[in-house]
N, CA, C and O atoms as a GROMACS GRO file, in nm:
protein
  616
    1MET      N    1   0.626  -0.831   1.902
    1MET     CA    2   0.524  -0.901   1.872
    1MET      C    3   0.363  -0.795   1.868
    1MET      O    4   0.362  -0.710   1.957
    2MET      N    5   0.265  -0.795   1.795
    2MET     CA    6   0.155  -0.742   1.793
    2MET      C    7   0.098  -0.708   1.944
    2MET      O    8   0.017  -0.777   2.005
    3GLN      N    9   0.157  -0.591   1.990
    3GLN     CA   10   0.100  -0.567   2.137
    3GLN      C   11   0.057  -0.404   2.106
    3GLN      O   12  -0.058  -0.367   2.128
    4GLU      N   13   0.136  -0.333   2.066
    4GLU     CA   14   0.093  -0.193   2.065
    4GLU      C   15  -0.067  -0.158   1.974
    4GLU      O   16  -0.099  -0.204   1.865
    5ARG      N   17  -0.130  -0.084   2.042
    5ARG     CA   18  -0.249  -0.054   2.005
    5ARG      C   19  -0.233   0.037   1.851
    5ARG      O   20  -0.134   0.097   1.810
    6LEU      N   21  -0.352   0.023   1.795
    6LEU     CA   22  -0.372   0.087   1.676
    6LEU      C   23  -0.441   0.203   1.642
    6LEU      O   24  -0.559   0.202   1.679
    7SER      N   25  -0.411   0.284   1.593
    7SER     CA   26  -0.484   0.429   1.573
    7SER      C   27  -0.604   0.384   1.507
    7SER      O   28  -0.606   0.296   1.422
    8PRO      N   29  -0.713   0.455   1.554
    8PRO     CA   30  -0.840   0.441   1.454
    8PRO      C   31  -0.842   0.444   1.334
    8PRO      O   32  -0.926   0.381   1.270
    9THR      N   33  -0.751   0.516   1.280
    9THR     CA   34  -0.739   0.528   1.119
    9THR      C   35  -0.671   0.404   1.074
    9THR      O   36  -0.713   0.364   0.965
   10GLN      N   37  -0.566   0.321   1.134
   10GLN     CA   38  -0.545   0.199   1.120
   10GLN      C   39  -0.640   0.086   1.123
   10GLN      O   40  -0.644  -0.001   1.037
   11GLN      N   41  -0.708   0.092   1.216
   11GLN     CA   42  -0.813   0.004   1.247
   11GLN      C   43  -0.916   0.010   1.118
   11GLN      O   44  -0.964  -0.088   1.062
   12GLN      N   45  -0.938   0.150   1.085
   12GLN     CA   46  -1.046   0.184   0.966
   12GLN      C   47  -0.969   0.127   0.838
   12GLN      O   48  -1.028   0.061   0.752
   13LEU      N   49  -0.861   0.152   0.833
   13LEU     CA   50  -0.792   0.063   0.714
   13LEU      C   51  -0.820  -0.066   0.682
   13LEU      O   52  -0.866  -0.116   0.579
   14ILE      N   53  -0.773  -0.131   0.825
   14ILE     CA   54  -0.759  -0.273   0.784
   14ILE      C   55  -0.927  -0.325   0.754
   14ILE      O   56  -0.969  -0.406   0.672
   15GLU      N   57  -0.991  -0.251   0.848
   15GLU     CA   58  -1.153  -0.287   0.856
   15GLU      C   59  -1.190  -0.282   0.694
   15GLU      O   60  -1.235  -0.379   0.633
   16ALA      N   61  -1.163  -0.147   0.630
   16ALA     CA   62  -1.209  -0.145   0.498
   16ALA      C   63  -1.152  -0.172   0.390
   16ALA      O   64  -1.209  -0.139   0.286
   17PHE      N   65  -1.055  -0.221   0.386
   17PHE     CA   66  -0.990  -0.245   0.260
   17PHE      C   67  -0.926  -0.388   0.247
   17PHE      O   68  -0.836  -0.418   0.168
   18GLN      N   69  -0.987  -0.468   0.337
   18GLN     CA   70  -0.949  -0.597   0.294
   18GLN      C   71  -0.956  -0.662   0.176
   18GLN      O   72  -0.879  -0.742   0.124
   19ARG      N   73  -1.088  -0.602   0.130
   19ARG     CA   74  -1.159  -0.627  -0.001
   19ARG      C   75  -1.184  -0.488  -0.046
   19ARG      O   76  -1.200  -0.392   0.029
   20GLY      N   77  -1.188  -0.487  -0.180
   20GLY     CA   78  -1.230  -0.362  -0.222
   20GLY      C   79  -1.090  -0.255  -0.262
   20GLY      O   80  -1.108  -0.143  -0.311
   21PHE      N   81  -0.993  -0.296  -0.241
   21PHE     CA   82  -0.884  -0.208  -0.248
   21PHE      C   83  -0.892  -0.146  -0.371
   21PHE      O   84  -0.931  -0.223  -0.458
   22PRO      N   85  -0.869  -0.027  -0.410
   22PRO     CA   86  -0.851   0.083  -0.510
   22PRO      C   87  -0.747   0.050  -0.593
   22PRO      O   88  -0.629   0.054  -0.557
   23THR      N   89  -0.797   0.006  -0.741
   23THR     CA   90  -0.711   0.007  -0.849
   23THR      C   91  -0.695   0.137  -0.936
   23THR      O   92  -0.704   0.139  -1.059
   24THR      N   93  -0.676   0.225  -0.870
   24THR     CA   94  -0.678   0.328  -0.943
   24THR      C   95  -0.514   0.376  -0.968
   24THR      O   96  -0.433   0.289  -0.935
   25SER      N   97  -0.456   0.501  -1.020
   25SER     CA   98  -0.296   0.524  -1.038
   25SER      C   99  -0.265   0.563  -0.901
   25SER      O  100  -0.147   0.560  -0.865
   26ARG      N  101  -0.352   0.599  -0.823
   26ARG     CA  102  -0.324   0.646  -0.702
   26ARG      C  103  -0.403   0.599  -0.557
   26ARG      O  104  -0.459   0.684  -0.488
   27PRO      N  105  -0.401   0.473  -0.525
   27PRO     CA  106  -0.497   0.414  -0.454
   27PRO      C  107  -0.474   0.461  -0.325
   27PRO      O  108  -0.570   0.434  -0.252
   28PHE      N  109  -0.388   0.518  -0.269
   28PHE     CA  110  -0.384   0.546  -0.127
   28PHE      C  111  -0.441   0.715  -0.092
   28PHE      O  112  -0.470   0.766   0.016
   29ALA      N  113  -0.444   0.776  -0.235
   29ALA     CA  114  -0.525   0.891  -0.235
   29ALA      C  115  -0.660   0.880  -0.251
   29ALA      O  116  -0.739   0.958  -0.198
   30THR      N  117  -0.696   0.775  -0.329
   30THR     CA  118  -0.817   0.732  -0.336
   30THR      C  119  -0.876   0.681  -0.186
   30THR      O  120  -0.977   0.733  -0.139
   31ILE      N  121  -0.821   0.600  -0.133
   31ILE     CA  122  -0.837   0.563   0.028
   31ILE      C  123  -0.857   0.695   0.112
   31ILE      O  124  -0.962   0.706   0.177
   32ALA      N  125  -0.776   0.781   0.115
   32ALA     CA  126  -0.765   0.890   0.192
   32ALA      C  127  -0.891   0.960   0.182
   32ALA      O  128  -0.948   0.993   0.287
   33GLU      N  129  -0.950   0.991   0.049
   33GLU     CA  130  -1.065   1.076   0.015
   33GLU      C  131  -1.166   1.010   0.042
   33GLU      O  132  -1.273   1.071   0.041
   34GLN      N  133  -1.168   0.856   0.076
   34GLN     CA  134  -1.298   0.784   0.095
   34GLN      C  135  -1.301   0.798   0.266
   34GLN      O  136  -1.410   0.816   0.320
   35ILE      N  137  -1.174   0.789   0.351
   35ILE     CA  138  -1.178   0.828   0.475
   35ILE      C  139  -1.171   0.951   0.535
   35ILE      O  140  -1.175   0.951   0.658
   36GLY      N  141  -1.162   1.048   0.483
   36GLY     CA  142  -1.125   1.188   0.505
   36GLY      C  143  -1.016   1.213   0.563
   36GLY      O  144  -1.017   1.270   0.672
   37SER      N  145  -0.879   1.169   0.493
   37SER     CA  146  -0.772   1.210   0.530
   37SER      C  147  -0.698   1.226   0.413
   37SER      O  148  -0.748   1.237   0.301
   38ASP      N  149  -0.563   1.227   0.440
   38ASP     CA  150  -0.465   1.280   0.312
   38ASP      C  151  -0.375   1.164   0.275
   38ASP      O  152  -0.343   1.078   0.356
   39GLU      N  153  -0.332   1.166   0.141
   39GLU     CA  154  -0.256   1.031   0.086
   39GLU      C  155  -0.134   1.024   0.177
   39GLU      O  156  -0.094   0.910   0.198
   40GLY      N  157  -0.072   1.117   0.229
   40GLY     CA  158   0.050   1.059   0.314
   40GLY      C  159   0.033   1.011   0.410
   40GLY      O  160   0.105   0.919   0.450
   41SER      N  161  -0.064   1.056   0.476
   41SER     CA  162  -0.107   1.005   0.649
   41SER      C  163  -0.174   0.846   0.607
   41SER      O  164  -0.162   0.754   0.688
   42VAL      N  165  -0.228   0.830   0.505
   42VAL     CA  166  -0.267   0.671   0.472
   42VAL      C  167  -0.145   0.597   0.411
   42VAL      O  168  -0.162   0.476   0.400
   43MET      N  169  -0.026   0.644   0.370
   43MET     CA  170   0.056   0.595   0.344
   43MET      C  171   0.144   0.546   0.458
   43MET      O  172   0.200   0.437   0.462
   44ALA      N  173   0.148   0.647   0.557
   44ALA     CA  174   0.217   0.637   0.681
   44ALA      C  175   0.127   0.501   0.764
   44ALA      O  176   0.179   0.398   0.807
   45ALA      N  177   0.029   0.527   0.769
   45ALA     CA  178  -0.020   0.457   0.852
   45ALA      C  179  -0.029   0.312   0.784
   45ALA      O  180  -0.027   0.225   0.871
   46PHE      N  181  -0.037   0.268   0.672
   46PHE     CA  182  -0.033   0.140   0.615
   46PHE      C  183   0.154   0.074   0.630
   46PHE      O  184   0.189  -0.043   0.643
   47ALA      N  185   0.224   0.174   0.625
   47ALA     CA  186   0.401   0.175   0.656
   47ALA      C  187   0.406   0.112   0.784
   47ALA      O  188   0.456   0.001   0.802
   48ASP      N  189   0.348   0.193   0.885
   48ASP     CA  190   0.344   0.158   1.024
   48ASP      C  191   0.275   0.032   1.066
   48ASP      O  192   0.313  -0.034   1.163
   49LEU      N  193   0.170  -0.002   0.990
   49LEU     CA  194   0.081  -0.118   1.027
   49LEU      C  195   0.207  -0.247   0.965
   49LEU      O  196   0.234  -0.341   1.040
   50LYS      N  197   0.261  -0.238   0.854
   50LYS     CA  198   0.341  -0.330   0.789
   50LYS      C  199   0.483  -0.344   0.903
   50LYS      O  200   0.527  -0.453   0.939
   51ASN      N  201   0.533  -0.224   0.942
   51ASN     CA  202   0.636  -0.226   1.031
   51ASN      C  203   0.628  -0.286   1.188
   51ASN      O  204   0.724  -0.318   1.257
   52LYS      N  205   0.483  -0.293   1.224
   52LYS     CA  206   0.436  -0.303   1.343
   52LYS      C  207   0.399  -0.491   1.323
   52LYS      O  208   0.384  -0.565   1.420
   53GLY      N  209   0.391  -0.527   1.211
   53GLY     CA  210   0.366  -0.678   1.185
   53GLY      C  211   0.232  -0.729   1.169
   53GLY      O  212   0.189  -0.843   1.183
   54TYR      N  213   0.172  -0.620   1.136
   54TYR     CA  214  -0.019  -0.636   1.106
   54TYR      C  215  -0.028  -0.680   0.980
   54TYR      O  216  -0.113  -0.764   0.949
   55LEU      N  217   0.069  -0.623   0.881
   55LEU     CA  218   0.045  -0.669   0.733
   55LEU      C  219   0.136  -0.718   0.702
   55LEU      O  220   0.243  -0.671   0.741
   56ALA      N  221   0.131  -0.832   0.621
   56ALA     CA  222   0.279  -0.849   0.561
   56ALA      C  223   0.299  -0.786   0.424
   56ALA      O  224   0.412  -0.752   0.389
   57ARG      N  225   0.177  -0.768   0.332
   57ARG     CA  226   0.186  -0.704   0.196
   57ARG      C  227   0.053  -0.638   0.176
   57ARG      O  228  -0.039  -0.647   0.257
   58ILE      N  229   0.045  -0.564   0.053
   58ILE     CA  230  -0.073  -0.533   0.012
   58ILE      C  231  -0.075  -0.551  -0.136
   58ILE      O  232  -0.005  -0.479  -0.207
   59GLY      N  233  -0.152  -0.645  -0.185
   59GLY     CA  234  -0.147  -0.685  -0.332
   59GLY      C  235  -0.277  -0.775  -0.376
   59GLY      O  236  -0.354  -0.824  -0.293
   60ALA      N  237  -0.287  -0.785  -0.470
   60ALA     CA  238  -0.394  -0.846  -0.534
   60ALA      C  239  -0.421  -1.009  -0.491
   60ALA      O  240  -0.323  -1.084  -0.490
   61THR      N  241  -0.531  -1.054  -0.463
   61THR     CA  242  -0.525  -1.202  -0.513
   61THR      C  243  -0.641  -1.209  -0.629
   61THR      O  244  -0.717  -1.118  -0.660
   62TYR      N  245  -0.632  -1.352  -0.688
   62TYR     CA  246  -0.684  -1.375  -0.812
   62TYR      C  247  -0.754  -1.490  -0.852
   62TYR      O  248  -0.691  -1.579  -0.795
   63ALA      N  249  -0.849  -1.546  -0.917
   63ALA     CA  250  -0.900  -1.672  -0.912
   63ALA      C  251  -0.791  -1.759  -0.959
   63ALA      O  252  -0.726  -1.734  -1.060
   64THR      N  253  -0.774  -1.842  -0.897
   64THR     CA  254  -0.660  -1.952  -0.938
   64THR      C  255  -0.667  -2.000  -1.084
   64THR      O  256  -0.786  -2.030  -1.091
   65GLY      N  257  -0.619  -2.022  -1.193
   65GLY     CA  258  -0.631  -2.077  -1.325
   65GLY      C  259  -0.683  -1.973  -1.426
   65GLY      O  260  -0.685  -1.989  -1.548
   66ARG      N  261  -0.722  -1.873  -1.363
   66ARG     CA  262  -0.764  -1.762  -1.463
   66ARG      C  263  -0.646  -1.679  -1.498
   66ARG      O  264  -0.641  -1.635  -1.613
   67VAL      N  265  -0.570  -1.656  -1.431
   67VAL     CA  266  -0.472  -1.533  -1.470
   67VAL      C  267  -0.340  -1.607  -1.420
   67VAL      O  268  -0.350  -1.656  -1.307
   68GLY      N  269  -0.218  -1.624  -1.484
   68GLY     CA  270  -0.104  -1.670  -1.435
   68GLY      C  271  -0.096  -1.839  -1.387
   68GLY      O  272  -0.175  -1.924  -1.428
   69ALA      N  273  -0.011  -1.859  -1.316
   69ALA     CA  274  -0.020  -1.963  -1.254
   69ALA      C  275   0.039  -1.961  -1.096
   69ALA      O  276   0.117  -1.879  -1.048
   70SER      N  277  -0.030  -2.087  -1.023
   70SER     CA  278  -0.007  -2.074  -0.880
   70SER      C  279  -0.037  -2.231  -0.814
   70SER      O  280  -0.106  -2.325  -0.853
   71THR      N  281   0.037  -2.211  -0.712
   71THR     CA  282   0.015  -2.352  -0.643
   71THR      C  283   0.034  -2.350  -0.518
   71THR      O  284   0.102  -2.256  -0.480
   72LEU      N  285  -0.013  -2.442  -0.419
   72LEU     CA  286   0.011  -2.445  -0.278
   72LEU      C  287   0.139  -2.513  -0.271
   72LEU      O  288   0.168  -2.588  -0.364
   73ALA      N  289   0.213  -2.498  -0.182
   73ALA     CA  290   0.337  -2.565  -0.131
   73ALA      C  291   0.391  -2.572  -0.019
   73ALA      O  292   0.375  -2.478   0.059
   74ALA      N  293   0.457  -2.666   0.014
   74ALA     CA  294   0.513  -2.715   0.190
   74ALA      C  295   0.637  -2.737   0.163
   74ALA      O  296   0.686  -2.786   0.061
   75MET      N  297   0.699  -2.689   0.285
   75MET     CA  298   0.832  -2.741   0.338
   75MET      C  299   0.861  -2.804   0.469
   75MET      O  300   0.785  -2.787   0.564
   76GLU      N  301   0.968  -2.875   0.476
   76GLU     CA  302   0.992  -2.937   0.613
   76GLU      C  303   1.107  -2.856   0.658
   76GLU      O  304   1.217  -2.865   0.602
   77VAL      N  305   1.082  -2.771   0.768
   77VAL     CA  306   1.170  -2.736   0.838
   77VAL      C  307   1.196  -2.714   0.969
   77VAL      O  308   1.110  -2.676   1.049
   78PRO      N  309   1.320  -2.736   1.000
   78PRO     CA  310   1.316  -2.788   1.161
   78PRO      C  311   1.280  -2.644   1.233
   78PRO      O  312   1.299  -2.527   1.200
   79GLN      N  313   1.215  -2.713   1.354
   79GLN     CA  314   1.132  -2.579   1.438
   79GLN      C  315   1.249  -2.457   1.459
   79GLN      O  316   1.218  -2.338   1.460
   80SER      N  317   1.369  -2.500   1.472
   80SER     CA  318   1.471  -2.401   1.516
   80SER      C  319   1.496  -2.283   1.404
   80SER      O  320   1.549  -2.173   1.421
   81GLU      N  321   1.435  -2.346   1.275
   81GLU     CA  322   1.466  -2.268   1.183
   81GLU      C  323   1.333  -2.188   1.120
   81GLU      O  324   1.338  -2.099   1.036
   82LEU      N  325   1.223  -2.239   1.177
   82LEU     CA  326   1.106  -2.189   1.104
   82LEU      C  327   1.074  -2.052   1.095
   82LEU      O  328   1.034  -1.994   0.994
   83GLU      N  329   1.094  -2.004   1.202
   83GLU     CA  330   1.055  -1.858   1.190
   83GLU      C  331   1.167  -1.750   1.080
   83GLU      O  332   1.137  -1.647   1.022
   84LYS      N  333   1.289  -1.817   1.084
   84LYS     CA  334   1.369  -1.735   0.967
   84LYS      C  335   1.355  -1.771   0.825
   84LYS      O  336   1.369  -1.696   0.728
   85VAL      N  337   1.321  -1.911   0.827
   85VAL     CA  338   1.294  -1.934   0.699
   85VAL      C  339   1.160  -1.895   0.656
   85VAL      O  340   1.143  -1.869   0.537
   86ALA      N  341   1.040  -1.886   0.757
   86ALA     CA  342   0.909  -1.805   0.699
   86ALA      C  343   0.940  -1.640   0.667
   86ALA      O  344   0.874  -1.576   0.585
   87GLU      N  345   1.033  -1.593   0.734
   87GLU     CA  346   1.078  -1.440   0.707
   87GLU      C  347   1.141  -1.469   0.546
   87GLU      O  348   1.076  -1.422   0.452
   88LYS      N  349   1.248  -1.533   0.521
   88LYS     CA  350   1.276  -1.538   0.388
   88LYS      C  351   1.169  -1.567   0.279
   88LYS      O  352   1.175  -1.517   0.167
   89ILE      N  353   1.088  -1.635   0.313
   89ILE     CA  354   1.001  -1.676   0.200
   89ILE      C  355   0.879  -1.561   0.194
   89ILE      O  356   0.809  -1.554   0.093
   90SER      N  357   0.862  -1.488   0.289
   90SER     CA  358   0.775  -1.367   0.283
   90SER      C  359   0.812  -1.248   0.225
   90SER      O  360   0.737  -1.151   0.222
   91ARG      N  361   0.958  -1.249   0.163
   91ARG     CA  362   1.029  -1.152   0.122
   91ARG      C  363   1.007  -1.160   0.001
   91ARG      O  364   1.008  -1.054  -0.062
   92PHE      N  365   0.978  -1.288  -0.075
   92PHE     CA  366   0.918  -1.310  -0.217
   92PHE      C  367   0.787  -1.228  -0.231
   92PHE      O  368   0.693  -1.230  -0.151
   93THR      N  369   0.796  -1.162  -0.337
   93THR     CA  370   0.653  -1.105  -0.380
   93THR      C  371   0.572  -1.213  -0.453
   93THR      O  372   0.455  -1.193  -0.489
   94GLU      N  373   0.620  -1.296  -0.468
   94GLU     CA  374   0.524  -1.409  -0.550
   94GLU      C  375   0.448  -1.502  -0.439
   94GLU      O  376   0.385  -1.603  -0.468
   95ILE      N  377   0.465  -1.450  -0.307
   95ILE     CA  378   0.416  -1.524  -0.194
   95ILE      C  379   0.310  -1.474  -0.123
   95ILE      O  380   0.349  -1.403  -0.029
   96ASN      N  381   0.189  -1.483  -0.132
   96ASN     CA  382   0.081  -1.428  -0.071
   96ASN      C  383   0.076  -1.444   0.089
   96ASN      O  384   0.021  -1.361   0.161
   97HIS      N  385   0.130  -1.543   0.131
   97HIS     CA  386   0.124  -1.560   0.284
   97HIS      C  387   0.192  -1.696   0.311
   97HIS      O  388   0.234  -1.767   0.220
   98ASN      N  389   0.200  -1.730   0.456
   98ASN     CA  390   0.271  -1.844   0.467
   98ASN      C  391   0.253  -1.850   0.597
   98ASN      O  392   0.267  -1.754   0.673
   99TYR      N  393   0.205  -2.014   0.645
   99TYR     CA  394   0.172  -2.037   0.796
   99TYR      C  395   0.267  -2.186   0.829
   99TYR      O  396   0.338  -2.261   0.761
  100GLU      N  397   0.226  -2.180   0.968
  100GLU     CA  398   0.284  -2.291   1.020
  100GLU      C  399   0.197  -2.403   1.052
  100GLU      O  400   0.109  -2.381   1.135
  101ARG      N  401   0.205  -2.514   1.003
  101ARG     CA  402   0.112  -2.649   1.058
  101ARG      C  403   0.174  -2.755   1.124
  101ARG      O  404   0.292  -2.766   1.091
  102GLU      N  405   0.141  -2.823   1.192
  102GLU     CA  406   0.146  -2.932   1.276
  102GLU      C  407   0.165  -3.080   1.208
  102GLU      O  408   0.093  -3.175   1.237
  103ASP      N  409   0.259  -3.086   1.126
  103ASP     CA  410   0.296  -3.230   1.044
  103ASP      C  411   0.458  -3.175   1.033
  103ASP      O  412   0.520  -3.081   1.083
  104LYS      N  413   0.499  -3.304   0.922
  104LYS     CA  414   0.614  -3.322   0.902
  104LYS      C  415   0.652  -3.209   0.807
  104LYS      O  416   0.760  -3.151   0.809
  105LEU      N  417   0.536  -3.179   0.710
  105LEU     CA  418   0.577  -3.061   0.606
  105LEU      C  419   0.475  -2.946   0.694
  105LEU      O  420   0.353  -2.934   0.709
  106ASN      N  421   0.590  -2.874   0.738
  106ASN     CA  422   0.510  -2.764   0.856
  106ASN      C  423   0.503  -2.613   0.815
  106ASN      O  424   0.440  -2.524   0.872
  107LEU      N  425   0.582  -2.604   0.700
  107LEU     CA  426   0.547  -2.460   0.642
  107LEU      C  427   0.494  -2.447   0.512
  107LEU      O  428   0.543  -2.498   0.412
  108TRP      N  429   0.384  -2.372   0.518
  108TRP     CA  430   0.305  -2.412   0.410
  108TRP      C  431   0.260  -2.274   0.366
  108TRP      O  432   0.216  -2.195   0.449
  109PHE      N  433   0.272  -2.237   0.212
  109PHE     CA  434   0.243  -2.111   0.136
  109PHE      C  435   0.158  -2.141   0.026
  109PHE      O  436   0.107  -2.253   0.020
  110VAL      N  437   0.132  -2.037  -0.083
  110VAL     CA  438   0.102  -2.043  -0.186
  110VAL      C  439   0.202  -1.930  -0.280
  110VAL      O  440   0.257  -1.827  -0.241
  111ILE      N  441   0.202  -1.989  -0.406
  111ILE     CA  442   0.302  -1.932  -0.460
  111ILE      C  443   0.264  -1.917  -0.604
  111ILE      O  444   0.222  -2.015  -0.665
  112THR      N  445   0.280  -1.780  -0.674
  112THR     CA  446   0.196  -1.724  -0.784
  112THR      C  447   0.308  -1.692  -0.875
  112THR      O  448   0.424  -1.692  -0.836
  113GLY      N  449   0.269  -1.663  -1.005
  113GLY     CA  450   0.343  -1.631  -1.105
  113GLY      C  451   0.300  -1.601  -1.240
  113GLY      O  452   0.215  -1.680  -1.280
  114ALA      N  453   0.329  -1.520  -1.311
  114ALA     CA  454   0.286  -1.503  -1.430
  114ALA      C  455   0.262  -1.590  -1.520
  114ALA      O  456   0.170  -1.570  -1.600
  115THR      N  457   0.337  -1.698  -1.524
  115THR     CA  458   0.368  -1.798  -1.604
  115THR      C  459   0.407  -1.936  -1.536
  115THR      O  460   0.473  -1.925  -1.433
  116ARG      N  461   0.374  -2.068  -1.579
  116ARG     CA  462   0.428  -2.191  -1.521
  116ARG      C  463   0.588  -2.181  -1.487
  116ARG      O  464   0.634  -2.224  -1.381
  117ASN      N  465   0.658  -2.125  -1.581
  117ASN     CA  466   0.831  -2.103  -1.586
  117ASN      C  467   0.852  -1.988  -1.475
  117ASN      O  468   0.951  -2.001  -1.402
  118ASP      N  469   0.788  -1.903  -1.460
  118ASP     CA  470   0.793  -1.797  -1.341
  118ASP      C  471   0.778  -1.873  -1.219
  118ASP      O  472   0.872  -1.855  -1.142
  119LEU      N  473   0.688  -1.952  -1.178
  119LEU     CA  474   0.663  -2.026  -1.069
  119LEU      C  475   0.765  -2.105  -1.034
  119LEU      O  476   0.810  -2.099  -0.920
  120VAL      N  477   0.815  -2.191  -1.130
  120VAL     CA  478   0.963  -2.264  -1.122
  120VAL      C  479   1.026  -2.181  -1.101
  120VAL      O  480   1.017  -2.184  -0.979
  121ARG      N  481   1.102  -2.084  -1.125
  121ARG     CA  482   1.195  -1.997  -1.103
  121ARG      C  483   1.180  -1.968  -0.966
  121ARG      O  484   1.273  -1.989  -0.888
  122THR      N  485   1.058  -1.915  -0.925
  122THR     CA  486   1.060  -1.888  -0.781
  122THR      C  487   1.082  -2.004  -0.670
  122THR      O  488   1.138  -1.989  -0.561
  123VAL      N  489   1.023  -2.127  -0.722
  123VAL     CA  490   1.049  -2.250  -0.638
  123VAL      C  491   1.219  -2.257  -0.624
  123VAL      O  492   1.279  -2.262  -0.517
  124GLU      N  493   1.282  -2.256  -0.760
  124GLU     CA  494   1.421  -2.285  -0.749
  124GLU      C  495   1.486  -2.183  -0.662
  124GLU      O  496   1.584  -2.220  -0.598
  125ALA      N  497   1.443  -2.050  -0.649
  125ALA     CA  498   1.506  -1.932  -0.592
  125ALA      C  499   1.474  -1.939  -0.450
  125ALA      O  500   1.551  -1.884  -0.371
  126ILE      N  501   1.348  -2.012  -0.398
  126ILE     CA  502   1.332  -2.010  -0.261
  126ILE      C  503   1.418  -2.137  -0.186
  126ILE      O  504   1.470  -2.132  -0.075
  127GLU      N  505   1.420  -2.249  -0.277
  127GLU     CA  506   1.508  -2.359  -0.235
  127GLU      C  507   1.662  -2.305  -0.224
  127GLU      O  508   1.737  -2.357  -0.141
  128ALA      N  509   1.700  -2.218  -0.295
  128ALA     CA  510   1.824  -2.173  -0.322
  128ALA      C  511   1.846  -2.083  -0.170
  128ALA      O  512   1.940  -2.106  -0.094
  129GLU      N  513   1.758  -1.995  -0.151
  129GLU     CA  514   1.761  -1.892  -0.046
  129GLU      C  515   1.756  -1.991   0.093
  129GLU      O  516   1.838  -1.966   0.181
  130THR      N  517   1.679  -2.081   0.109
  130THR     CA  518   1.650  -2.135   0.236
  130THR      C  519   1.728  -2.284   0.256
  130THR      O  520   1.725  -2.344   0.364
  131GLY      N  521   1.786  -2.324   0.160
  131GLY     CA  522   1.833  -2.461   0.177
  131GLY      C  523   1.755  -2.564   0.206
  131GLY      O  524   1.802  -2.665   0.259
  132HIS      N  525   1.643  -2.553   0.179
  132HIS     CA  526   1.499  -2.660   0.202
  132HIS      C  527   1.427  -2.680   0.044
  132HIS      O  528   1.409  -2.599  -0.047
  133THR      N  529   1.396  -2.829   0.058
  133THR     CA  530   1.304  -2.857  -0.063
  133THR      C  531   1.176  -2.806  -0.041
  133THR      O  532   1.115  -2.816   0.066
  134VAL      N  533   1.128  -2.742  -0.159
  134VAL     CA  534   0.978  -2.702  -0.198
  134VAL      C  535   0.888  -2.808  -0.214
  134VAL      O  536   0.889  -2.850  -0.330
  135HIS      N  537   0.821  -2.856  -0.150
  135HIS     CA  538   0.712  -2.960  -0.232
  135HIS      C  539   0.577  -2.877  -0.263
  135HIS      O  540   0.516  -2.799  -0.190
  136LEU      N  541   0.549  -2.921  -0.398
  136LEU     CA  542   0.415  -2.854  -0.471
  136LEU      C  543   0.319  -2.957  -0.477
  136LEU      O  544   0.328  -3.078  -0.496
  137MET      N  545   0.210  -2.868  -0.455
  137MET     CA  546   0.085  -2.915  -0.427
  137MET      C  547  -0.017  -2.882  -0.531
  137MET      O  548  -0.097  -2.795  -0.498
  138PRO      N  549  -0.030  -2.932  -0.646
  138PRO     CA  550  -0.136  -2.883  -0.768
  138PRO      C  551  -0.288  -2.908  -0.654
  138PRO      O  552  -0.327  -2.970  -0.556
  139MET      N  553  -0.330  -2.798  -0.765
  139MET     CA  554  -0.473  -2.800  -0.698
  139MET      C  555  -0.557  -2.889  -0.774
  139MET      O  556  -0.554  -2.879  -0.897
  140ILE      N  557  -0.636  -2.982  -0.715
  140ILE     CA  558  -0.729  -3.095  -0.773
  140ILE      C  559  -0.872  -3.042  -0.800
  140ILE      O  560  -0.945  -3.065  -0.896
  141GLU      N  561  -0.896  -2.948  -0.668
  141GLU     CA  562  -1.046  -2.910  -0.701
  141GLU      C  563  -1.024  -2.776  -0.640
  141GLU      O  564  -0.943  -2.754  -0.550
  142HIS      N  565  -1.102  -2.689  -0.694
  142HIS     CA  566  -1.118  -2.545  -0.654
  142HIS      C  567  -1.221  -2.500  -0.553
  142HIS      O  568  -1.340  -2.529  -0.570
  143TYR      N  569  -1.181  -2.432  -0.451
  143TYR     CA  570  -1.217  -2.374  -0.337
  143TYR      C  571  -1.219  -2.235  -0.358
  143TYR      O  572  -1.116  -2.187  -0.407
  144ARG      N  573  -1.317  -2.156  -0.332
  144ARG     CA  574  -1.289  -1.996  -0.340
  144ARG      C  575  -1.302  -1.948  -0.175
  144ARG      O  576  -1.412  -1.941  -0.120
  145LEU      N  577  -1.206  -1.923  -0.125
  145LEU     CA  578  -1.217  -1.874   0.002
  145LEU      C  579  -1.212  -1.730   0.020
  145LEU      O  580  -1.160  -1.671  -0.074
  146ASP      N  581  -1.248  -1.663   0.108
  146ASP     CA  582  -1.249  -1.514   0.153
  146ASP      C  583  -1.161  -1.501   0.230
  146ASP      O  584  -1.157  -1.556   0.340
  147LEU      N  585  -1.074  -1.424   0.180
  147LEU     CA  586  -0.929  -1.392   0.289
  147LEU      C  587  -0.961  -1.278   0.362
  147LEU      O  588  -0.877  -1.249   0.448
  148GLY      N  589  -1.074  -1.192   0.351
  148GLY     CA  590  -1.101  -1.101   0.440
  148GLY      C  591  -1.156  -1.132   0.562
  148GLY      O  592  -1.229  -1.231   0.562
  149PHE      N  593  -1.137  -1.064   0.684
  149PHE     CA  594  -1.174  -1.125   0.825
  149PHE      C  595  -1.225  -0.996   0.902
  149PHE      O  596  -1.179  -0.882   0.893
  150ASN      N  597  -1.322  -1.038   0.972
  150ASN     CA  598  -1.407  -0.952   1.038
  150ASN      C  599  -1.318  -0.930   1.166
  150ASN      O  600  -1.280  -1.025   1.235
  151LEU      N  601  -1.288  -0.802   1.195
  151LEU     CA  602  -1.166  -0.794   1.326
  151LEU      C  603  -1.244  -0.737   1.450
  151LEU      O  604  -1.339  -0.659   1.439
  152GLN      N  605  -1.201  -0.778   1.555
  152GLN     CA  606  -1.258  -0.709   1.691
  152GLN      C  607  -1.156  -0.648   1.779
  152GLN      O  608  -1.066  -0.708   1.837
  153TRP      N  609  -1.185  -0.508   1.781
  153TRP     CA  610  -1.089  -0.416   1.869
  153TRP      C  611  -1.121  -0.406   1.968
  153TRP      O  612  -1.238  -0.370   1.977
  154ASN      N  613  -1.057  -0.426   2.082
  154ASN     CA  614  -1.034  -0.386   2.225
  154ASN      C  615  -1.041  -0.253   2.248
  154ASN      O  616  -1.024  -0.209   2.362
   0.00000   0.00000   0.00000
């Protein structure tokens, strides 16, 4: 569980690059230049953050409906399997994040794909991998949420 202290560099990386992650050919070198470090150290710091469970992924998010296909989805998973199933889902690059809810449908996530067919293939793969049905919840009304968070460090 996330109990280890983060280095000042790791704290800076999380705070500074939740938004505006460089889209250069060598983004970690660009970040290193911006924070006065080197590319290898930045890559190692991000890898350590992922290994410690502070980061699940580094990747783009985009406005739904403008590029590709996406949908909110949910599954009904027995509590005894929830963590294992969530880990399996998180391994799919098409999943931005997943989270538990207190409901019959207790595991929720967003699926993305280049096309609707890609999205369907991902749903089928998740169902095959987990043995549970994925319930799709297409967007009815669009809301833009800022997924960056101000973090308080002790």
